[in-house]
N, C-alpha and C positions, 0 to 999 in steps of 0.2 A: 631239320635237327636243332635240339633244345638244348640252350647254355645260360644258365643265370649269369648276367652282366650288371652290376651293380652300377649305383653311379659312382662310386670309386673306381671300378674298374673302368668305366666310360671315361673320365678323366684321364685316368693312365694310358688308356688307348690314345686318346689326341695328343697328350703329351709324346708318347712313343713313336706317333708320326713325325711330330715335328722336327724329333732329335733324329730320325734315321734320315729324313730327307736334309734338313738343315745342315746334316755333319759334312757334307760336300759344298753347302751354298758360298763357303769361304773361297773356295777356288773359282774365283771370277774369270769368266772367260771373255776375251776381247771379240765383239761383235765383227763377224766376216760374213761376207755376201754367202747368200745360198749356193753359186755354184763353185765355190770352195771347200763346201763341208756335203751338204745334203744331195745334191744332185751326183749319184752315184751310176745309174743306169745309162747304157749306151742305146739302148732299143725302147720305142713305146707302139702304142697302136698305129701311129701316123707314121711311124718307120715300115710299120708291117704292112700298111695300106698302101703308100705311097714310093717305097724302097729308099728313104733317106736313113742314114745312120751315121754315129760317128767311129772312129776307127779304135779308139781305146776307152774301156771302162773307165780310166781315171783322167781322161783327158775333160778339162772344163769346155762347156758350150762358149760359141763364138756368138754372144749376143747381140752385138754391135749396137745400135741405139733401141733396141728392143729391150723394154721393161714391162711389159704386159704379156701376160698367160693366161689363156681359157681354155677350161674343159667344161666339158658338158655330157652327159648320158641322158638318153631320153626317156627312160623309166627308172625307177627305185621304189625301194619299201621293203617291208617286211612281213611275217605273218601275226604280229603281235600289233598290228593297227589297223584301222578301218578306214579301206582305200589303198590306192598306189600312188607313188609318187609321180606326176606328170614329167618329171625331169629333175635332174639334180644339177645345179649349175654353181661352177669355182670360178671365180676371178683372181687372179695372183698379182700383182703389180708393185712397183718399188715408188715410192711419193718422195725419193731423194736421189743422192749419189747411191750408185748400186754398190759400192766400195766401202761405205761406212752406214748404210741403212738397210733395216731389214726388209722383207718381202711381207706387204701387207695382202691380206686375202678378204674375199666377201664371197660367202656361199649361200645359194637360194635352193630353199625345199618348198616346192608346192606340190600339194598333195589334194585327190581326191577321189570320190568313188562313183563319177559321173553321173551322180544322182542328186543327193541332197547336202552330202558334207562336204566342204573345202577349207583347205589350209593352205597358209603361204606364211614360211617362215625363211627370216634370214640373218645369218651370223656374220658378223664384222670383227675384226683384228685388224686395227690400222696403224701403222708408224709412221711418225713424222719425220724429215728429215735429221740424219744423225741420231734418231731414235730418242730425241728429247721429249715427246711425247705419244704415248701410246690410248689409244681410243676403242676399246673393246664395245661391242653392242648386239643388241637383240631387237628385232624386229617380228611380230607375229600377228596374224589375223585370221580369224576360222570360224569355222561353226561345226562343231564336231560333237558327236556321241563317245564318252568315256567310260566304259565299263570299270565297274570298283567293287571292293569287294569289305570295306569297312577298314576300322584300323587296328594296327598291331602286327606282328610277324605269324600269327597263328589264325587267320582267317580262312575257314571252309571254302571250298568252290561252291557249296551251295547260298552262299552268304551275298551271290552276285547280284548287282544292281547298275541301272545305267543312267547315268546323266548326260542330259544334253543341254549344249552353251554355246553361246558365241562370245567371241574374246577378242580385244583390242590390246594389244602389250606391246611397250616400248622401253626397251632399258638402254640408257645411254653412260657415258662412263669417260671421266678425262683424268689420265692418271700422267705427271709430270714426273720426269727422271730426276733422280736425287743423287746417283750414284752411279755405277757400272751396274745395269741391269735390275737396279730396283727404283721402284717408281711408289708415289703415294697420291691419291687422287679422291676424286669425289663424283656423284653420279646421281642419277632420278630413275627411278623404278615405277613403272605404271601397269597395273592389270586391273582390265575392266571388263568382267563377267557381266553378261547381261542375256535375257531371256534364256535365264536355269531354269532347269525342269528335272524332275525325278519320273524317268520314262519307264520305272520297273513296272510289271503284272501282279506284284508280290502282293497279296492280302494284309500284309505284317508292314509296321513301320521301319523302313530301312535305315541301316545306321548313318545315312546321309541325312534324313528327316530326324533322327534324334540328336544330330550333333548342334551345338550351340549357335555357331558363328558361320556366316557366309551361306546360309541355306536359303536365303530369298531370290528371286526373280532377277534381281541387280546387286554385284555387290563391288565396289571399287576399293583398290589397294593403291594407295598414293605414298610414296616413301623416297628418302632420301638416303644416300650410301657414304660409307666413307671405306675406302679401298688402300691396300698395300699388297702390290706385286712384286716379286723375283722372277724375273725370267731370262734365262741363259740361252734358249734355245735358238738355233739361227733360223730353224724353219718350221712354224706350227702347222703345218700340212703334215709332216710326215719327218718328226726329230730324229734324228741319228744320236743324239746326246743331248747333254744340258739337264737343267733343272728348272721345275715351274711352281710358284705357289703364290696362290692367291686368296686374301684374307678380305673379307666384305663383309660391313655391320651395315644391316638396313634398317631405317626407322619410319616406319607408318604410322601418321596420325593424322587425326580429322582436321588439324590445321593446316594441312597440304593437301586435302582432298579424299582422305581416305575414310572408308566407312566404319573403320574398326581401329583402334591403339593397336598395333603388336610390332615386334621384331624380329631379327632373323640374324644368325652368324653363319656366313657360308665359308670354310676354309677347304681349299682345291689345291693339293699337290701332287706332283708328278715328276719322275725321274727316269731318264733313260740311259741304257750303259750300251755303248757298240763295243763288238767283241772282233770286227772285220772293216777296214776301211775300203777295201775293193767290191765287197757284196755287202747287202742289208743282212747283218746277224745282229739284232738288238731286242734287249729286254727291256720291256717299257713298265711302270710300276705306278698304280694311280690310287690315291688316297683321299676320301674325302668325309667331311662330318659337316653335316645340316643340321641346323637347330634352328625351332622357332619357339618363341614366348608369348605370351598374351593373349588377345580376341583374335587368333588366326584365323580368318576363312577357309573352310573345308578346303576348296580349290588351290589353297597356296599352300597346303600342306606338303614336307617333302614324300617324294613318292617314288616308284620305279620309275626310271626313265622320264623321270619331271624335272631332273637337274638342268642344270643352263644349256646345255649341250644336247639333252635328251637322248642320254647315249649308256646311263647306268643300268645295271641288271640283265644282260643277252642272257635269255633264257627264259624270261620272264614276259608276260605280256604288260604294255604301258598301264602303270597304275594298279599294278595287282598288289601292290604293298603300300603302304602309306602309315605315316605317324607323326608326331610332333617334333621328334627328332629322329635323323637317318645317318648310321656309320656304314660306309661301302667300302671296299678295296676290291682291285683288281691288278691281275700280272698279264702280261701279254708277249709273246716271244715272237718276233718279225724274221723273216730269214727270206732268202733267194733261191729259187729252184734252178733257174737258168743263170749262167755266167754275164750273159747281155744284161741282167735285171729286169728282163720283162715279163717273167712269172717268179710268184714268190707264195709263200703263206705263211699263216700264224696259228698259235697254238694259246689259248686262254684259259683262264678261271676267274671268276667275282663271286666274291659275296655282300651280303646286305643283310642290315639289322635294323629294326625301329623300337622306339620305347612301345611298352605296352600302355592300354588308356586308363589303366586301373593302378597299376604299380611305378609307371612313370621309368622304369627300368627296361633296358635291352635284355630282352629274354630268350629270342629265338634268333639262330644263324642261317640264312636263304643263300646256299651256294648253287653254283652253276659252271659248267666248263664247255668248252666249245673250241673248234677250229674253222679255217677259212681259207680261201684261196685270193690272190692278189694277182692283179694283171695292170700293167704300167700304163697309164694313160695318156701324162705329159711327163717327160724326162726332164722338161727344165724346172718346172715346179715341185717334182718328186711327187705328183698326186697319181693315187691308185684307183682302178676299180675294184670293189672289195665285195666278197658273199661269203657271210658267215653263217655257222649252224652251232646253235648252241640247246644243253640241254639243261633244265633247272628241275626243282623238286615238282614234280607230277605235271610238266611242262616242257615245251621245246618252240624253238623259233628260227625262223631263217632270216637274214637281212641282205638286201643288196643294195648298195649304196656307193658314194663317190669320197674318197679320202680316209685316212684312221678315225678309230674313234675317238682316240687322245693321244 
């Protein structure tokens, strides 16, 4: 689908996203513990296997002294990646008094093709006592091969080339509460790509070889970040309501070890509307603007499923589209099939767009739609087993994982 998006329209779109989601941000919500909000289901997989369940769907669980909840699934993955997930592991825990401290969580994604490629990724979202500090982070160590098609939103399928590389990635952030649900902080971001090689059999020069920055055997991006965060969600694993908005400016410079001088803006905004307090009936909205400027290495450019959570663009292969700037939007409706909350489903639609290398404008919109099943894995942390199928332009993918996409 082609649509001429000028720079003015791009600015208007970003402003519209801000106004849309911030219109409700003034309604700051008091932090409540997960059991008073997000834990709705009275049955999960453990109950099915061992016959343990609560009497009422609205009855809060009796935690006692327990504040650690563990979920693990033996396999995960998607048709849009090489290899499968050996497992997906989520640990949810409270770092303070459960009555005034949000649930922290750490999720691990080890992946391999059982031959040559391996990837270990961990996402962290930690809350200190009384939510005075928030510590989001990401670690990734990988040896992978990534299929690419060049820059912009109109790259043909026959422009395919494959980049093989090893990666060491560490993102750490420290956000201090300055008010109810509002945080300001700083961070450090390291992307170390090495043993980078274009493995294409093409007799022609690929888009990767023609690109100016970060196409050598080794590329290091080392940068400091400034963060502003507003988060009124009570449980980030499976939000029933609330508002999330994260703005990050990243500055990479040789002074701090970066091979190139470049900057990025990452503006991620999400809003959740709940229509039923007894069962999951939630509309989730997601908007993302990701822009890079300067001498940006090729592998640091925005792209499909290359965002912080690696979940943008269901319906397309990872890195199918890439550009200097990215606009993304998604809507998902989540609902329970069963009154116990054991089974549920989702319907979703998304769209992505990238600036073209010549015009520097957004010219193409790439839509996708999909549906999925949910099986309650842990009723205390409200985590789900998820299976989704999505259809995009000339492509489709399936996804099997743990917890909601956003």
